[in-house]
Rosetta silent file (secondary structure, phi, psi, omega in degrees, C-alpha in Angstrom):
SEQUENCE: MKIDEIKRVLSEFTLFRSLNDTELSKVTDIAIAREWKKNSHVFHQGDPLENVYFIYDGKLKIYKSDVNGKEQIVAIMKKGEMFPHVGFFRKGDYPAYAEVLESSTLIAVPISKFENVLIENPELCIKVFKVLGEKIVDLQNRLEEQILNNTYEQIVKLLIRLAQKHGKEQEDGTILLKSEFTNKDLANMIGTTRETISRTLTKMKKDELIEVDEEGDMILDIEILMEEIHLI
SCORE:     score description
SCORE:     0.000 S_00000001
   1 L     0.000  127.508 -178.587   67.121  -36.159   43.765 S_00000001
   2 L   -74.478  160.703 -177.089   70.637  -37.514   44.342 S_00000001
   3 H   -57.376  -42.191  179.380   73.640  -35.297   45.064 S_00000001
   4 H   -62.038  -35.969 -179.875   75.200  -35.920   41.649 S_00000001
   5 H   -71.018  -40.767  177.400   71.961  -34.908   39.950 S_00000001
   6 H   -60.409  -42.169  179.244   71.709  -31.738   42.055 S_00000001
   7 H   -62.587  -42.503  179.076   75.271  -30.880   41.058 S_00000001
   8 H   -61.179  -45.284 -178.693   74.480  -31.429   37.369 S_00000001
   9 H   -63.153  -47.787 -179.312   71.406  -29.238   37.571 S_00000001
  10 H   -63.037  -34.396 -178.942   73.157  -26.412   39.401 S_00000001
  11 H   -63.268  -19.372 -178.761   76.069  -26.519   36.955 S_00000001
  12 L   -84.438  -12.613  179.007   73.654  -25.470   34.171 S_00000001
  13 L   -78.001  139.457 -179.844   72.730  -22.191   35.911 S_00000001
  14 H   -50.419  -39.358 -176.566   74.612  -19.136   34.652 S_00000001
  15 H   -58.743  -31.895 -172.325   75.586  -18.350   38.209 S_00000001
  16 H  -110.505   -2.286 -171.177   77.596  -21.551   38.614 S_00000001
  17 L   -61.328  -30.307 -175.611   78.891  -22.302   35.118 S_00000001
  18 L   -86.752   -1.993 -176.281   82.391  -20.947   35.758 S_00000001
  19 L   -80.651  142.566  173.808   82.913  -22.972   38.958 S_00000001
  20 L   -80.630  174.832 -171.716   85.196  -25.992   38.951 S_00000001
  21 H   -61.620  -37.636 -179.664   84.003  -29.323   40.345 S_00000001
  22 H   -65.741  -45.061  179.836   85.393  -28.646   43.842 S_00000001
  23 H   -64.619  -43.126 -178.904   83.748  -25.234   44.093 S_00000001
  24 H   -64.515  -35.119  179.612   80.442  -26.557   42.769 S_00000001
  25 H   -62.046  -33.953  179.922   80.565  -29.394   45.323 S_00000001
  26 H   -64.010  -36.345  177.068   80.629  -26.815   48.133 S_00000001
  27 H   -72.898  -45.164 -178.309   77.314  -25.423   46.872 S_00000001
  28 H   -59.276  -38.692 -177.178   75.845  -28.854   46.246 S_00000001
  29 L   -60.061  -25.301 -177.632   76.687  -29.997   49.758 S_00000001
  30 L  -105.533    0.024 -177.056   74.346  -27.385   51.256 S_00000001
  31 L   -87.872  150.251  178.976   71.569  -27.680   48.632 S_00000001
  32 E  -131.929  127.470  177.835   68.251  -29.454   49.115 S_00000001
  33 E   -96.632  140.357 -178.824   65.924  -30.594   46.324 S_00000001
  34 E  -152.286  145.909  176.635   62.183  -30.661   46.883 S_00000001
  35 E   -96.750  143.537  179.567   58.993  -31.007   44.816 S_00000001
  36 E  -124.810  136.724 -177.765   56.141  -28.513   45.203 S_00000001
  37 L   -82.729  155.035  177.044   52.510  -29.076   44.209 S_00000001
  38 L   -56.462  138.280 -179.945   50.491  -26.714   42.038 S_00000001
  39 L    76.069   -0.489  175.088   48.928  -23.768   43.923 S_00000001
  40 L   -82.019  164.278  178.247   51.205  -24.221   46.935 S_00000001
  41 E  -110.739  130.094  175.481   53.376  -21.391   48.191 S_00000001
  42 E   -71.176  -41.300  172.445   57.142  -21.668   48.490 S_00000001
  43 E  -157.238  162.485  178.669   57.064  -18.688   50.820 S_00000001
  44 L  -109.508  153.621  174.607   54.762  -15.830   51.801 S_00000001
  45 L   -58.541  126.857 -179.881   55.421  -12.132   51.824 S_00000001
  46 L    97.884  -12.358  173.992   56.820  -11.313   55.252 S_00000001
  47 L   -63.781  151.929  177.018   58.205  -14.803   55.978 S_00000001
  48 E   -60.724  135.024 -178.377   61.796  -14.870   57.319 S_00000001
  49 L   -76.649  106.521 -172.485   64.246  -14.789   54.419 S_00000001
  50 L  -121.482  -37.798 -172.773   66.024  -18.164   54.631 S_00000001
  51 E  -129.215  155.196  167.320   66.632  -19.724   51.210 S_00000001
  52 E  -109.430  137.562 -174.160   67.440  -18.888   47.599 S_00000001
  53 E  -113.479  144.265  178.210   65.672  -21.217   45.140 S_00000001
  54 E  -122.649  125.608 -173.903   66.782  -22.577   41.750 S_00000001
  55 E   -85.100  115.636  175.258   64.074  -23.925   39.451 S_00000001
  56 E   -84.135  -40.282 -179.609   64.855  -27.370   38.031 S_00000001
  57 E  -158.416  149.130  177.231   61.386  -27.823   36.538 S_00000001
  58 E   109.429 -165.890 -177.515   57.981  -26.122   36.623 S_00000001
  59 E  -150.656  139.516 -179.419   56.697  -22.569   36.776 S_00000001
  60 E  -133.928  159.240  177.870   56.078  -20.079   39.569 S_00000001
  61 E  -117.155  126.829  173.495   54.549  -16.671   40.044 S_00000001
  62 E  -102.302  122.091 -177.043   56.232  -14.016   42.197 S_00000001
  63 E  -145.297  157.772  177.124   53.759  -11.406   43.343 S_00000001
  64 E  -111.491  159.086 -179.919   53.230   -8.744   45.999 S_00000001
  65 E  -135.713  133.298  179.001   49.983   -7.972   47.793 S_00000001
  66 L   -89.157 -175.676 -174.989   48.876   -4.650   49.310 S_00000001
  67 L   -65.442  -21.444 -179.754   46.768   -4.126   52.437 S_00000001
  68 L   -92.598    2.174  178.714   43.590   -4.435   50.339 S_00000001
  69 L    84.651    6.366  179.762   44.691   -7.789   48.909 S_00000001
  70 L   -72.192  133.772 -174.597   45.341   -6.377   45.418 S_00000001
  71 E   -96.388  136.477  175.832   47.903   -8.518   43.590 S_00000001
  72 E  -125.112  108.383 -179.647   50.849   -7.128   41.638 S_00000001
  73 E   -72.016  125.213  179.755   52.769   -9.768   39.639 S_00000001
  74 E   -88.697  -42.476 -177.136   56.503   -9.160   39.830 S_00000001
  75 E  -164.998  153.045  168.577   57.631  -12.038   37.600 S_00000001
  76 E  -106.492  123.341 -173.332   56.746  -15.405   36.120 S_00000001
  77 E  -110.494  139.214 -179.674   59.672  -17.758   36.775 S_00000001
  78 E  -128.022 -177.716  179.482   60.555  -20.942   34.819 S_00000001
  79 L   -50.586  133.467  177.648   63.167  -23.643   34.627 S_00000001
  80 L    94.478    0.665 -179.865   66.717  -22.285   34.796 S_00000001
  81 L  -110.758  159.419  178.858   65.852  -19.222   36.902 S_00000001
  82 E  -119.620  156.109  178.494   66.631  -18.376   40.487 S_00000001
  83 E  -163.900  157.046  -11.898   64.671  -16.384   43.093 S_00000001
  84 L   -83.733  144.681 -178.514   64.491  -14.256   45.130 S_00000001
  85 H   -65.018  -27.896  179.864   67.445  -12.139   43.987 S_00000001
  86 H   -69.606   -7.079 -177.870   67.174  -10.073   47.174 S_00000001
  87 H   -65.815  -23.829  179.994   68.143  -13.192   49.098 S_00000001
  88 L   -84.943  136.199  173.994   71.810  -12.412   48.681 S_00000001
  89 L    56.466   34.288 -179.294   73.470   -9.946   51.083 S_00000001
  90 L  -145.725  135.127  175.524   70.159   -9.004   52.690 S_00000001
  91 L  -105.575  160.773  175.619   68.608   -9.822   56.030 S_00000001
  92 L   125.532 -137.490 -174.952   64.949   -9.670   56.874 S_00000001
  93 E  -117.089  161.339  173.565   61.795  -11.037   55.233 S_00000001
  94 L   -65.912  132.478 -176.002   60.732  -12.228   51.804 S_00000001
  95 L   -84.827    0.448 -176.751   59.407   -9.126   49.957 S_00000001
  96 L  -155.988  176.091  173.342   56.798  -11.067   47.936 S_00000001
  97 E   -94.205  150.940  172.019   54.831  -14.311   47.598 S_00000001
  98 E  -125.345  107.490 -178.240   56.056  -17.262   45.504 S_00000001
  99 E  -108.118  135.884 -179.752   53.174  -19.390   44.237 S_00000001
 100 E   -81.912  119.663  179.839   53.609  -22.610   42.244 S_00000001
 101 E   -90.534  -30.041  174.059   51.684  -22.468   38.954 S_00000001
 102 E  -134.365  149.603  177.738   52.759  -25.911   37.767 S_00000001
 103 E   -49.396  128.581 -169.753   54.120  -28.830   39.815 S_00000001
 104 E  -132.003  149.215  172.153   57.737  -27.809   40.308 S_00000001
 105 E  -113.808  120.137 -176.833   61.051  -29.187   41.479 S_00000001
 106 E  -119.070  148.488  173.915   63.175  -26.603   43.259 S_00000001
 107 E  -110.045  118.350 -177.457   66.635  -26.691   44.703 S_00000001
 108 E   -96.587  134.496  176.305   66.884  -24.673   47.893 S_00000001
 109 E  -121.768  114.276  179.273   70.162  -23.203   49.083 S_00000001
 110 E   -58.323  128.671 -174.778   70.226  -21.847   52.666 S_00000001
 111 H   -61.588  -45.098 -175.998   71.362  -18.226   52.584 S_00000001
 112 H   -60.803  -40.616  179.643   73.445  -18.335   55.773 S_00000001
 113 H   -74.693  -34.168 -178.267   75.459  -21.317   54.489 S_00000001
 114 H   -68.532  -34.395  178.149   75.681  -19.936   50.960 S_00000001
 115 H   -60.428  -37.230  178.022   77.173  -16.684   52.270 S_00000001
 116 H   -66.413  -36.432  177.499   80.076  -18.695   53.721 S_00000001
 117 H   -66.474  -38.033  178.920   80.598  -20.305   50.305 S_00000001
 118 H   -63.598  -40.921 -179.410   80.638  -16.847   48.698 S_00000001
 119 H   -63.140  -35.203 -178.424   83.280  -15.627   51.120 S_00000001
 120 H   -82.580  -13.126 -177.869   85.454  -18.604   50.192 S_00000001
 121 L  -131.858   84.031 -177.285   84.888  -18.123   46.427 S_00000001
 122 H   -56.392  -32.954 -178.965   85.378  -14.478   45.318 S_00000001
 123 H   -63.726  -43.291  178.047   84.718  -15.405   41.645 S_00000001
 124 H   -63.378  -40.012  179.499   81.262  -16.662   42.526 S_00000001
 125 H   -57.678  -44.425 -179.848   80.682  -13.528   44.614 S_00000001
 126 H   -63.077  -41.199  179.187   81.427  -11.336   41.579 S_00000001
 127 H   -64.474  -34.977  177.260   78.985  -13.341   39.436 S_00000001
 128 H   -63.478  -42.473  177.133   76.261  -12.885   42.017 S_00000001
 129 H   -60.529  -38.347 -179.756   76.756   -9.118   41.867 S_00000001
 130 H   -64.694  -44.373  178.398   76.500   -9.269   38.077 S_00000001
 131 H   -61.809  -45.418  178.572   73.203  -11.181   38.227 S_00000001
 132 H   -60.590  -40.328  179.609   71.884   -8.728   40.764 S_00000001
 133 H   -61.859  -42.655  178.606   72.959   -5.827   38.580 S_00000001
 134 H   -64.179  -38.691  179.071   71.056   -7.192   35.607 S_00000001
 135 H   -67.944  -39.362  178.756   67.926   -7.654   37.698 S_00000001
 136 H   -62.683  -41.586  178.917   68.191   -4.084   39.046 S_00000001
 137 H   -62.965  -43.137  179.542   68.447   -2.670   35.509 S_00000001
 138 H   -60.196  -45.423  179.925   65.362   -4.688   34.469 S_00000001
 139 H   -65.940  -38.189  177.251   63.370   -3.419   37.450 S_00000001
 140 H   -61.948  -42.055  179.303   64.492    0.166   36.797 S_00000001
 141 H   -63.716  -40.150 -179.156   63.345   -0.099   33.184 S_00000001
 142 H   -68.495  -38.359  178.235   59.944   -1.458   34.252 S_00000001
 143 H   -66.143  -41.721  177.801   59.532    1.310   36.840 S_00000001
 144 H   -60.279  -39.792  178.833   60.466    3.892   34.236 S_00000001
 145 H   -60.209  -43.840 -176.939   57.831    2.456   31.892 S_00000001
 146 H   -67.279  -34.958 -177.994   55.144    2.877   34.566 S_00000001
 147 H   -77.638  -44.186 -169.736   56.197    6.461   35.324 S_00000001
 148 H   -97.005  -24.618 -174.793   56.824    7.770   31.819 S_00000001
 149 L  -100.730  147.065  172.153   54.551    5.705   29.548 S_00000001
 150 L   -73.439  173.244 -174.056   50.817    5.699   29.153 S_00000001
 151 H   -61.835  -39.727  179.626   48.912    2.448   29.648 S_00000001
 152 H   -60.293  -44.305  179.333   48.883    1.534   25.940 S_00000001
 153 H   -65.345  -38.455  178.056   52.665    1.867   25.716 S_00000001
 154 H   -60.530  -43.157 -179.427   53.042   -0.181   28.923 S_00000001
 155 H   -65.012  -43.042  179.631   50.939   -2.986   27.415 S_00000001
 156 H   -62.516  -45.805 -178.536   52.931   -3.008   24.156 S_00000001
 157 H   -65.647  -33.528  177.093   56.220   -3.067   26.075 S_00000001
 158 H   -63.798  -44.289  179.005   54.868   -5.865   28.296 S_00000001
 159 H   -61.901  -39.864  178.541   54.034   -7.961   25.224 S_00000001
 160 H   -62.335  -47.438 -178.480   57.544   -7.345   23.835 S_00000001
 161 H   -62.881  -42.893 -179.123   59.126   -8.376   27.153 S_00000001
 162 H   -69.346  -36.370  178.215   57.026  -11.532   27.478 S_00000001
 163 H   -65.216  -40.476 -179.356   57.711  -12.513   23.843 S_00000001
 164 H   -68.669  -33.996 -174.401   61.461  -12.111   24.375 S_00000001
 165 H   -92.580  -38.396 -173.000   61.464  -14.108   27.617 S_00000001
 166 H  -117.264   -8.820 -176.827   58.746  -16.752   27.112 S_00000001
 167 L   -77.276  165.581  176.752   57.999  -16.770   23.358 S_00000001
 168 E  -120.677  124.906 -177.492   59.105  -19.239   20.703 S_00000001
 169 E   -72.678  135.806  179.001   60.482  -17.943   17.421 S_00000001
 170 L   -97.124  170.823 -176.861   58.725  -19.172   14.292 S_00000001
 171 L   -60.968  -32.373 -178.702   60.185  -19.828   10.847 S_00000001
 172 L   -84.408    3.380  178.916   58.850  -16.487    9.545 S_00000001
 173 L    93.501   -9.864  177.345   60.568  -14.555   12.367 S_00000001
 174 L   -76.592  169.144 -178.804   57.423  -13.928   14.393 S_00000001
 175 E  -115.595  129.924  176.507   57.156  -14.982   18.019 S_00000001
 176 E   -95.331  118.535  178.500   54.554  -17.448   19.320 S_00000001
 177 E  -109.137  108.190 -176.781   53.458  -16.542   22.869 S_00000001
 178 L   -59.625  152.579 -175.964   51.453  -19.359   24.415 S_00000001
 179 L   -80.937   51.527 -178.424   48.163  -18.463   26.118 S_00000001
 180 L   -89.661  -11.806  179.755   49.560  -19.104   29.622 S_00000001
 181 L  -109.550  123.290  176.547   48.873  -15.545   30.782 S_00000001
 182 L   -79.260  166.680  177.406   45.312  -14.453   31.443 S_00000001
 183 H   -61.306  -33.049  176.600   44.197  -10.884   30.934 S_00000001
 184 H   -65.483  -41.115  178.488   44.126  -10.574   34.736 S_00000001
 185 H   -60.011  -47.099 -178.197   47.770  -11.749   34.880 S_00000001
 186 H   -62.329  -41.309  179.637   48.775   -9.149   32.259 S_00000001
 187 H   -63.386  -41.703 -178.226   46.877   -6.422   34.142 S_00000001
 188 H   -70.453  -18.283  178.940   48.562   -7.335   37.409 S_00000001
 189 H   -75.750  -25.345 -175.841   51.980   -7.144   35.803 S_00000001
 190 H  -124.840    6.046  175.231   51.625   -3.433   35.012 S_00000001
 191 L    73.961   37.358  176.955   49.050   -2.294   37.572 S_00000001
 192 L  -121.701 -166.036 -178.354   46.054   -1.768   35.288 S_00000001
 193 L  -103.030  157.787  177.506   42.637   -3.448   34.960 S_00000001
 194 H   -61.838  -37.038 -179.265   41.627   -6.627   33.165 S_00000001
 195 H   -64.361  -39.872  178.539   39.106   -4.622   31.179 S_00000001
 196 H   -63.413  -43.797  177.814   41.807   -2.245   29.911 S_00000001
 197 H   -59.256  -46.941 -176.676   43.934   -5.191   28.792 S_00000001
 198 H   -60.738  -47.635  179.680   40.968   -6.779   27.030 S_00000001
 199 H   -61.848  -43.629 -177.229   40.032   -3.547   25.184 S_00000001
 200 H   -64.188  -47.845 -179.913   43.616   -2.879   24.203 S_00000001
 201 H   -62.933  -39.583  176.343   44.275   -6.395   22.866 S_00000001
 202 H   -60.023  -45.389  178.098   41.010   -6.309   20.904 S_00000001
 203 H   -63.509  -40.701 -178.575   42.034   -3.015   19.319 S_00000001
 204 H   -65.137  -37.507  175.318   45.533   -4.337   18.558 S_00000001
 205 H   -65.574  -42.922  178.965   44.025   -7.362   16.810 S_00000001
 206 H   -61.724  -37.448  179.815   41.700   -5.120   14.813 S_00000001
 207 L   -82.961    1.531  178.573   44.670   -2.931   13.832 S_00000001
 208 L    63.687   31.540  177.289   46.604   -6.107   12.818 S_00000001
 209 L   -86.796  -26.746  175.321   49.385   -5.401   15.330 S_00000001
 210 E  -138.315  159.353  174.237   48.970   -8.874   16.829 S_00000001
 211 E  -121.052  153.671  175.238   47.377  -12.153   15.771 S_00000001
 212 E  -131.100  124.462 -176.457   45.660  -14.764   17.894 S_00000001
 213 L   -83.972 -177.289 -176.641   45.391  -18.368   16.666 S_00000001
 214 L   -62.068  -26.140 -179.606   42.623  -20.893   17.301 S_00000001
 215 L   -88.941    0.200 -179.582   44.203  -21.988   20.580 S_00000001
 216 L    86.938    6.530  177.590   44.357  -18.448   21.912 S_00000001
 217 L   -79.667  143.940  178.576   48.098  -18.123   21.487 S_00000001
 218 E   -89.156  142.376  174.292   49.455  -14.769   20.372 S_00000001
 219 E  -114.788  115.609 -171.582   51.606  -14.339   17.275 S_00000001
 220 E  -119.733  143.942  171.207   53.763  -11.257   17.672 S_00000001
 221 L  -113.439  107.715 -173.514   56.187   -9.375   15.459 S_00000001
 222 H   -60.493  -38.477  179.119   58.501   -7.555   17.830 S_00000001
 223 H   -60.573  -43.719  179.349   59.675   -5.046   15.185 S_00000001
 224 H   -62.777  -42.479  179.244   56.094   -4.019   14.417 S_00000001
 225 H   -65.196  -39.231  179.609   55.374   -3.590   18.148 S_00000001
 226 H   -68.231  -35.400  176.694   58.535   -1.550   18.635 S_00000001
 227 H   -66.081  -35.529 -179.203   57.628    0.669   15.692 S_00000001
 228 H   -60.027  -35.516  178.098   54.207    1.192   17.231 S_00000001
 229 L  -109.317   23.791  170.621   55.740    2.870   20.268 S_00000001
 230 L    57.999   38.601  174.631   58.570    4.492   18.264 S_00000001
 231 L   -87.302  -17.869  175.077   61.427    2.414   19.685 S_00000001
 232 L  -137.295    0.000    0.000   62.899    1.879   16.192 S_00000001
């Protein structure tokens, strides 16, 4: 990928939209574009924290693993997103694994060099704090769900969150959520079992809270799901 193309791609990220051409060039000058194959790892949990990545194309899974090898999915990342957010203003190791789910093109920005750019551009520095703040609020909400809500409520809230982030709105106002997440993926996102997810989804279909089409895609009505857990 040529420098001009890298600049164009980065300019589309929320983090960089307010930068002028000169400021953006400073980021582009230190950026490196690279393609990653499916099932490869961009980094492993515990690797030295060196780069922040911006997704130009593809899909990745960010997950943590405990001493027993149990997987906990932190996020599914797609085009237009950056990771890891902890890369800014933090030294040490990557706190999770980043696995490529689909062949992906990523733009890597070395943290040490990027910090110098931030020092020279206070406006960009403020935007980074804003992005970090939004991520912290999201993680706090998810932690609160695990502490305060029972498993059924966690599953309903997970479906709402996935529909809002990855779903496609239909003409009738419902959301189409493609069958890209297995029951195991859903279970790993909230720390439950695949069997619990399967039983719950079967019950929700029977209760007509969700629909599943012939291709296995879910059709969700967010208002109905929110009413189910008394959010509206």
